[in-house]
N, CA, C, O and CB atoms as a CASP TS submission, in Angstrom:
PFRMAT TS
TARGET T0000
AUTHOR 0000-0000-0000
METHOD Language model
MODEL 1
PARENT N/A
ATOM      1  N   MET     1      15.827  -4.569   9.002  1.00  0.00           N
ATOM      2  CA  MET     1      14.544  -5.021   8.482  1.00  0.00           C
ATOM      3  C   MET     1      13.990  -6.070   9.429  1.00  0.00           C
ATOM      4  O   MET     1      14.705  -6.973   9.866  1.00  0.00           O
ATOM      5  CB  MET     1      14.684  -5.587   7.035  1.00  0.00           C
ATOM      6  N   GLN     2      12.713  -5.940   9.739  1.00  0.00           N
ATOM      7  CA  GLN     2      12.028  -6.932  10.557  1.00  0.00           C
ATOM      8  C   GLN     2      10.861  -7.473   9.737  1.00  0.00           C
ATOM      9  O   GLN     2       9.884  -6.762   9.500  1.00  0.00           O
ATOM     10  CB  GLN     2      11.538  -6.319  11.923  1.00  0.00           C
ATOM     11  N   GLY     3      10.958  -8.706   9.312  1.00  0.00           N
ATOM     12  CA  GLY     3       9.923  -9.259   8.442  1.00  0.00           C
ATOM     13  C   GLY     3       9.866  -8.488   7.142  1.00  0.00           C
ATOM     14  O   GLY     3      10.862  -8.397   6.424  1.00  0.00           O
ATOM     15  N   ASN     4       8.709  -7.935   6.835  1.00  0.00           N
ATOM     16  CA  ASN     4       8.539  -7.132   5.620  1.00  0.00           C
ATOM     17  C   ASN     4       8.633  -5.642   5.886  1.00  0.00           C
ATOM     18  O   ASN     4       8.257  -4.837   5.034  1.00  0.00           O
ATOM     19  CB  ASN     4       7.212  -7.442   4.977  1.00  0.00           C
ATOM     20  N   TYR     5       9.135  -5.257   7.068  1.00  0.00           N
ATOM     21  CA  TYR     5       9.155  -3.851   7.459  1.00  0.00           C
ATOM     22  C   TYR     5      10.578  -3.367   7.702  1.00  0.00           C
ATOM     23  O   TYR     5      11.413  -4.087   8.250  1.00  0.00           O
ATOM     24  CB  TYR     5       8.309  -3.636   8.708  1.00  0.00           C
ATOM     25  N   TYR     6      10.834  -2.135   7.284  1.00  0.00           N
ATOM     26  CA  TYR     6      12.076  -1.451   7.615  1.00  0.00           C
ATOM     27  C   TYR     6      11.818  -0.623   8.863  1.00  0.00           C
ATOM     28  O   TYR     6      10.803   0.068   8.949  1.00  0.00           O
ATOM     29  CB  TYR     6      12.583  -0.557   6.426  1.00  0.00           C
ATOM     30  N   ILE     7      12.711  -0.685   9.816  1.00  0.00           N
ATOM     31  CA  ILE     7      12.561   0.077  11.041  1.00  0.00           C
ATOM     32  C   ILE     7      13.812   0.903  11.262  1.00  0.00           C
ATOM     33  O   ILE     7      14.919   0.371  11.351  1.00  0.00           O
ATOM     34  CB  ILE     7      12.290  -0.849  12.244  1.00  0.00           C
ATOM     35  N   SER     8      13.619   2.223  11.351  1.00  0.00           N
ATOM     36  CA  SER     8      14.738   3.127  11.585  1.00  0.00           C
ATOM     37  C   SER     8      15.136   3.064  13.054  1.00  0.00           C
ATOM     38  O   SER     8      14.281   2.933  13.930  1.00  0.00           O
ATOM     39  CB  SER     8      14.376   4.577  11.174  1.00  0.00           C
ATOM     40  N   GLN     9      16.399   3.156  13.312  1.00  0.00           N
ATOM     41  CA  GLN     9      16.900   3.159  14.675  1.00  0.00           C
ATOM     42  C   GLN     9      16.880   4.555  15.287  1.00  0.00           C
ATOM     43  O   GLN     9      17.181   4.722  16.469  1.00  0.00           O
ATOM     44  CB  GLN     9      18.303   2.601  14.710  1.00  0.00           C
ATOM     45  N   GLU    10      16.524   5.563  14.480  1.00  0.00           N
ATOM     46  CA  GLU    10      16.444   6.934  14.969  1.00  0.00           C
ATOM     47  C   GLU    10      15.366   7.680  14.192  1.00  0.00           C
ATOM     48  O   GLU    10      14.966   7.254  13.109  1.00  0.00           O
ATOM     49  CB  GLU    10      17.815   7.651  14.841  1.00  0.00           C
ATOM     50  N   ASN    11      14.906   8.776  14.738  1.00  0.00           N
ATOM     51  CA  ASN    11      13.932   9.611  14.039  1.00  0.00           C
ATOM     52  C   ASN    11      14.645  10.404  12.953  1.00  0.00           C
ATOM     53  O   ASN    11      15.682  11.020  13.199  1.00  0.00           O
ATOM     54  CB  ASN    11      13.198  10.565  15.027  1.00  0.00           C
ATOM     55  N   ILE    12      14.084  10.384  11.758  1.00  0.00           N
ATOM     56  CA  ILE    12      14.652  11.111  10.628  1.00  0.00           C
ATOM     57  C   ILE    12      13.544  11.954  10.010  1.00  0.00           C
ATOM     58  O   ILE    12      12.448  11.453   9.758  1.00  0.00           O
ATOM     59  CB  ILE    12      15.280  10.132   9.571  1.00  0.00           C
ATOM     60  N   THR    13      13.824  13.229   9.765  1.00  0.00           N
ATOM     61  CA  THR    13      12.856  14.107   9.124  1.00  0.00           C
ATOM     62  C   THR    13      13.214  14.233   7.650  1.00  0.00           C
ATOM     63  O   THR    13      14.349  14.559   7.303  1.00  0.00           O
ATOM     64  CB  THR    13      12.820  15.502   9.811  1.00  0.00           C
ATOM     65  N   PHE    14      12.240  13.974   6.789  1.00  0.00           N
ATOM     66  CA  PHE    14      12.444  14.069   5.348  1.00  0.00           C
ATOM     67  C   PHE    14      11.597  15.213   4.805  1.00  0.00           C
ATOM     68  O   PHE    14      10.599  15.601   5.412  1.00  0.00           O
ATOM     69  CB  PHE    14      12.086  12.730   4.640  1.00  0.00           C
ATOM     70  N   SER    15      12.004  15.748   3.660  1.00  0.00           N
ATOM     71  CA  SER    15      11.273  16.864   3.058  1.00  0.00           C
ATOM     72  C   SER    15      10.005  16.410   2.344  1.00  0.00           C
ATOM     73  O   SER    15       9.120  17.222   2.072  1.00  0.00           O
ATOM     74  CB  SER    15      12.167  17.602   2.084  1.00  0.00           C
ATOM     75  N   SER    16       9.913  15.117   2.040  1.00  0.00           N
ATOM     76  CA  SER    16       8.723  14.601   1.362  1.00  0.00           C
ATOM     77  C   SER    16       8.630  13.089   1.563  1.00  0.00           C
ATOM     78  O   SER    16       9.627  12.451   1.900  1.00  0.00           O
ATOM     79  CB  SER    16       8.754  14.949  -0.151  1.00  0.00           C
ATOM     80  N   PRO    17       7.450  12.511   1.361  1.00  0.00           N
ATOM     81  CA  PRO    17       7.309  11.059   1.464  1.00  0.00           C
ATOM     82  C   PRO    17       8.125  10.332   0.388  1.00  0.00           C
ATOM     83  O   PRO    17       8.616   9.226   0.611  1.00  0.00           O
ATOM     84  CB  PRO    17       5.833  10.667   1.354  1.00  0.00           C
ATOM     85  N   SER    18       8.261  10.970  -0.782  1.00  0.00           N
ATOM     86  CA  SER    18       9.032  10.337  -1.863  1.00  0.00           C
ATOM     87  C   SER    18      10.519  10.280  -1.530  1.00  0.00           C
ATOM     88  O   SER    18      11.184   9.292  -1.842  1.00  0.00           O
ATOM     89  CB  SER    18       8.825  11.094  -3.179  1.00  0.00           C
ATOM     90  N   THR    19      11.044  11.323  -0.902  1.00  0.00           N
ATOM     91  CA  THR    19      12.452  11.312  -0.486  1.00  0.00           C
ATOM     92  C   THR    19      12.687  10.181   0.502  1.00  0.00           C
ATOM     93  O   THR    19      13.679   9.460   0.397  1.00  0.00           O
ATOM     94  CB  THR    19      12.858  12.670   0.142  1.00  0.00           C
ATOM     95  N   ALA    20      11.794  10.023   1.449  1.00  0.00           N
ATOM     96  CA  ALA    20      11.938   8.970   2.455  1.00  0.00           C
ATOM     97  C   ALA    20      11.868   7.585   1.824  1.00  0.00           C
ATOM     98  O   ALA    20      12.708   6.734   2.116  1.00  0.00           O
ATOM     99  CB  ALA    20      10.858   9.109   3.527  1.00  0.00           C
ATOM    100  N   SER    21      10.891   7.346   0.971  1.00  0.00           N
ATOM    101  CA  SER    21      10.768   6.018   0.366  1.00  0.00           C
ATOM    102  C   SER    21      11.928   5.733  -0.580  1.00  0.00           C
ATOM    103  O   SER    21      12.398   4.597  -0.647  1.00  0.00           O
ATOM    104  CB  SER    21       9.441   5.893  -0.385  1.00  0.00           C
ATOM    105  N   SER    22      12.395   6.733  -1.307  1.00  0.00           N
ATOM    106  CA  SER    22      13.529   6.540  -2.219  1.00  0.00           C
ATOM    107  C   SER    22      14.793   6.153  -1.461  1.00  0.00           C
ATOM    108  O   SER    22      15.563   5.313  -1.928  1.00  0.00           O
ATOM    109  CB  SER    22      13.782   7.812  -3.033  1.00  0.00           C
ATOM    110  N   LEU    23      15.010   6.753  -0.306  1.00  0.00           N
ATOM    111  CA  LEU    23      16.177   6.412   0.492  1.00  0.00           C
ATOM    112  C   LEU    23      16.103   4.958   0.970  1.00  0.00           C
ATOM    113  O   LEU    23      17.094   4.229   0.917  1.00  0.00           O
ATOM    114  CB  LEU    23      16.300   7.364   1.690  1.00  0.00           C
ATOM    115  N   LEU    24      14.949   4.553   1.426  1.00  0.00           N
ATOM    116  CA  LEU    24      14.807   3.200   1.966  1.00  0.00           C
ATOM    117  C   LEU    24      14.892   2.104   0.908  1.00  0.00           C
ATOM    118  O   LEU    24      15.474   1.048   1.156  1.00  0.00           O
ATOM    119  CB  LEU    24      13.500   3.086   2.687  1.00  0.00           C
ATOM    120  N   ILE    25      14.315   2.347  -0.273  1.00  0.00           N
ATOM    121  CA  ILE    25      14.332   1.291  -1.283  1.00  0.00           C
ATOM    122  C   ILE    25      15.432   1.485  -2.331  1.00  0.00           C
ATOM    123  O   ILE    25      15.566   0.700  -3.270  1.00  0.00           O
ATOM    124  CB  ILE    25      12.987   1.224  -1.970  1.00  0.00           C
ATOM    125  N   GLU    26      16.212   2.548  -2.146  1.00  0.00           N
ATOM    126  CA  GLU    26      17.406   2.823  -2.972  1.00  0.00           C
ATOM    127  C   GLU    26      17.115   2.963  -4.458  1.00  0.00           C
ATOM    128  O   GLU    26      17.889   2.507  -5.300  1.00  0.00           O
ATOM    129  CB  GLU    26      18.411   1.730  -2.781  1.00  0.00           C
ATOM    130  N   ARG    27      15.987   3.600  -4.769  1.00  0.00           N
ATOM    131  CA  ARG    27      15.643   3.951  -6.151  1.00  0.00           C
ATOM    132  C   ARG    27      14.543   4.989  -6.102  1.00  0.00           C
ATOM    133  O   ARG    27      13.938   5.196  -5.050  1.00  0.00           O
ATOM    134  CB  ARG    27      15.194   2.693  -6.977  1.00  0.00           C
ATOM    135  N   SER    28      14.274   5.643  -7.210  1.00  0.00           N
ATOM    136  CA  SER    28      13.198   6.632  -7.252  1.00  0.00           C
ATOM    137  C   SER    28      11.864   5.955  -6.969  1.00  0.00           C
ATOM    138  O   SER    28      11.606   4.840  -7.422  1.00  0.00           O
ATOM    139  CB  SER    28      13.162   7.350  -8.620  1.00  0.00           C
ATOM    140  N   SER    29      11.032   6.645  -6.219  1.00  0.00           N
ATOM    141  CA  SER    29       9.693   6.109  -5.964  1.00  0.00           C
ATOM    142  C   SER    29       8.750   7.242  -5.613  1.00  0.00           C
ATOM    143  O   SER    29       9.177   8.311  -5.178  1.00  0.00           O
ATOM    144  CB  SER    29       9.721   5.058  -4.830  1.00  0.00           C
ATOM    145  N   ASN    30       7.470   6.997  -5.805  1.00  0.00           N
ATOM    146  CA  ASN    30       6.429   7.946  -5.442  1.00  0.00           C
ATOM    147  C   ASN    30       5.987   7.584  -4.031  1.00  0.00           C
ATOM    148  O   ASN    30       5.307   6.579  -3.827  1.00  0.00           O
ATOM    149  CB  ASN    30       5.220   7.918  -6.462  1.00  0.00           C
ATOM    150  N   GLY    31       6.371   8.395  -3.068  1.00  0.00           N
ATOM    151  CA  GLY    31       6.068   8.112  -1.678  1.00  0.00           C
ATOM    152  C   GLY    31       4.587   8.072  -1.375  1.00  0.00           C
ATOM    153  O   GLY    31       4.169   7.385  -0.442  1.00  0.00           O
ATOM    154  N   LEU    32       3.777   8.795  -2.144  1.00  0.00           N
ATOM    155  CA  LEU    32       2.337   8.777  -1.907  1.00  0.00           C
ATOM    156  C   LEU    32       1.728   7.416  -2.215  1.00  0.00           C
ATOM    157  O   LEU    32       0.659   7.076  -1.707  1.00  0.00           O
ATOM    158  CB  LEU    32       1.657   9.845  -2.741  1.00  0.00           C
ATOM    159  N   ILE    33       2.408   6.645  -3.043  1.00  0.00           N
ATOM    160  CA  ILE    33       1.940   5.302  -3.387  1.00  0.00           C
ATOM    161  C   ILE    33       2.745   4.233  -2.643  1.00  0.00           C
ATOM    162  O   ILE    33       2.210   3.183  -2.286  1.00  0.00           O
ATOM    163  CB  ILE    33       2.034   5.075  -4.907  1.00  0.00           C
ATOM    164  N   ALA    34       4.023   4.503  -2.414  1.00  0.00           N
ATOM    165  CA  ALA    34       4.901   3.514  -1.780  1.00  0.00           C
ATOM    166  C   ALA    34       4.575   3.287  -0.310  1.00  0.00           C
ATOM    167  O   ALA    34       4.649   2.157   0.172  1.00  0.00           O
ATOM    168  CB  ALA    34       6.340   3.946  -1.911  1.00  0.00           C
ATOM    169  N   TRP    35       4.211   4.358   0.415  1.00  0.00           N
ATOM    170  CA  TRP    35       3.888   4.211   1.836  1.00  0.00           C
ATOM    171  C   TRP    35       2.482   3.677   1.979  1.00  0.00           C
ATOM    172  O   TRP    35       1.526   4.240   1.447  1.00  0.00           O
ATOM    173  CB  TRP    35       4.035   5.554   2.586  1.00  0.00           C
ATOM    174  N   LYS    36       2.371   2.561   2.719  1.00  0.00           N
ATOM    175  CA  LYS    36       1.070   1.918   2.893  1.00  0.00           C
ATOM    176  C   LYS    36       0.840   1.553   4.349  1.00  0.00           C
ATOM    177  O   LYS    36       1.772   1.237   5.089  1.00  0.00           O
ATOM    178  CB  LYS    36       0.964   0.669   2.014  1.00  0.00           C
ATOM    179  N   LEU    37      -0.422   1.606   4.736  1.00  0.00           N
ATOM    180  CA  LEU    37      -0.830   1.127   6.053  1.00  0.00           C
ATOM    181  C   LEU    37      -0.886  -0.400   6.015  1.00  0.00           C
ATOM    182  O   LEU    37      -0.809  -0.999   4.942  1.00  0.00           O
ATOM    183  CB  LEU    37      -2.214   1.732   6.473  1.00  0.00           C
ATOM    184  N   THR    38      -1.017  -1.014   7.155  1.00  0.00           N
ATOM    185  CA  THR    38      -1.070  -2.478   7.206  1.00  0.00           C
ATOM    186  C   THR    38      -2.277  -3.032   6.461  1.00  0.00           C
ATOM    187  O   THR    38      -2.272  -4.200   6.071  1.00  0.00           O
ATOM    188  CB  THR    38      -1.100  -2.951   8.651  1.00  0.00           C
ATOM    189  N   ASN    39      -3.315  -2.218   6.255  1.00  0.00           N
ATOM    190  CA  ASN    39      -4.490  -2.673   5.508  1.00  0.00           C
ATOM    191  C   ASN    39      -4.328  -2.493   4.002  1.00  0.00           C
ATOM    192  O   ASN    39      -5.247  -2.799   3.242  1.00  0.00           O
ATOM    193  CB  ASN    39      -5.722  -1.926   5.978  1.00  0.00           C
ATOM    194  N   GLY    40      -3.172  -2.002   3.564  1.00  0.00           N
ATOM    195  CA  GLY    40      -2.890  -1.825   2.146  1.00  0.00           C
ATOM    196  C   GLY    40      -3.246  -0.460   1.597  1.00  0.00           C
ATOM    197  O   GLY    40      -2.960  -0.170   0.435  1.00  0.00           O
ATOM    198  N   GLU    41      -3.860   0.379   2.404  1.00  0.00           N
ATOM    199  CA  GLU    41      -4.234   1.725   1.979  1.00  0.00           C
ATOM    200  C   GLU    41      -2.980   2.582   1.814  1.00  0.00           C
ATOM    201  O   GLU    41      -2.113   2.587   2.688  1.00  0.00           O
ATOM    202  CB  GLU    41      -5.208   2.372   2.997  1.00  0.00           C
ATOM    203  N   THR    42      -2.879   3.312   0.693  1.00  0.00           N
ATOM    204  CA  THR    42      -1.701   4.139   0.429  1.00  0.00           C
ATOM    205  C   THR    42      -1.797   5.474   1.160  1.00  0.00           C
ATOM    206  O   THR    42      -2.876   5.877   1.594  1.00  0.00           O
ATOM    207  CB  THR    42      -1.537   4.375  -1.078  1.00  0.00           C
ATOM    208  N   LEU    43      -0.673   6.148   1.291  1.00  0.00           N
ATOM    209  CA  LEU    43      -0.643   7.479   1.893  1.00  0.00           C
ATOM    210  C   LEU    43      -1.533   8.428   1.099  1.00  0.00           C
ATOM    211  O   LEU    43      -2.222   9.263   1.685  1.00  0.00           O
ATOM    212  CB  LEU    43       0.803   8.021   1.956  1.00  0.00           C
ATOM    213  N   LYS    44      -1.527   8.312  -0.211  1.00  0.00           N
ATOM    214  CA  LYS    44      -2.371   9.164  -1.061  1.00  0.00           C
ATOM    215  C   LYS    44      -3.843   8.974  -0.713  1.00  0.00           C
ATOM    216  O   LYS    44      -4.585   9.952  -0.609  1.00  0.00           O
ATOM    217  CB  LYS    44      -2.134   8.850  -2.557  1.00  0.00           C
ATOM    218  N   GLU    45      -4.274   7.724  -0.533  1.00  0.00           N
ATOM    219  CA  GLU    45      -5.662   7.451  -0.182  1.00  0.00           C
ATOM    220  C   GLU    45      -6.017   8.036   1.183  1.00  0.00           C
ATOM    221  O   GLU    45      -7.108   8.577   1.363  1.00  0.00           O
ATOM    222  CB  GLU    45      -5.922   5.949  -0.192  1.00  0.00           C
ATOM    223  N   VAL    46      -5.112   7.929   2.133  1.00  0.00           N
ATOM    224  CA  VAL    46      -5.351   8.464   3.466  1.00  0.00           C
ATOM    225  C   VAL    46      -5.471   9.982   3.427  1.00  0.00           C
ATOM    226  O   VAL    46      -6.353  10.552   4.069  1.00  0.00           O
ATOM    227  CB  VAL    46      -4.230   8.046   4.419  1.00  0.00           C
ATOM    228  N   LEU    47      -4.593  10.638   2.681  1.00  0.00           N
ATOM    229  CA  LEU    47      -4.599  12.094   2.611  1.00  0.00           C
ATOM    230  C   LEU    47      -5.803  12.639   1.849  1.00  0.00           C
ATOM    231  O   LEU    47      -6.218  13.775   2.080  1.00  0.00           O
ATOM    232  CB  LEU    47      -3.327  12.579   1.963  1.00  0.00           C
ATOM    233  N   ASN    48      -6.362  11.852   0.956  1.00  0.00           N
ATOM    234  CA  ASN    48      -7.513  12.292   0.157  1.00  0.00           C
ATOM    235  C   ASN    48      -8.845  12.120   0.879  1.00  0.00           C
ATOM    236  O   ASN    48      -9.886  12.481   0.328  1.00  0.00           O
ATOM    237  CB  ASN    48      -7.552  11.530  -1.143  1.00  0.00           C
ATOM    238  N   LYS    49      -8.842  11.590   2.069  1.00  0.00           N
ATOM    239  CA  LYS    49     -10.102  11.401   2.815  1.00  0.00           C
ATOM    240  C   LYS    49     -10.586  12.713   3.384  1.00  0.00           C
ATOM    241  O   LYS    49     -11.627  12.754   4.040  1.00  0.00           O
ATOM    242  CB  LYS    49      -9.924  10.377   3.947  1.00  0.00           C
TER
END
């Protein structure tokens, strides 16, 4: 972890954004809401544009 960010030491391919976020935060999560840009915009908001 660097500051408020998790940084992977290798490239990892996940089947969904929720699988990736759940692995990192060690609990169930909705990846479309959990993944955010530095401006606070969620992945769901980005994909809906």
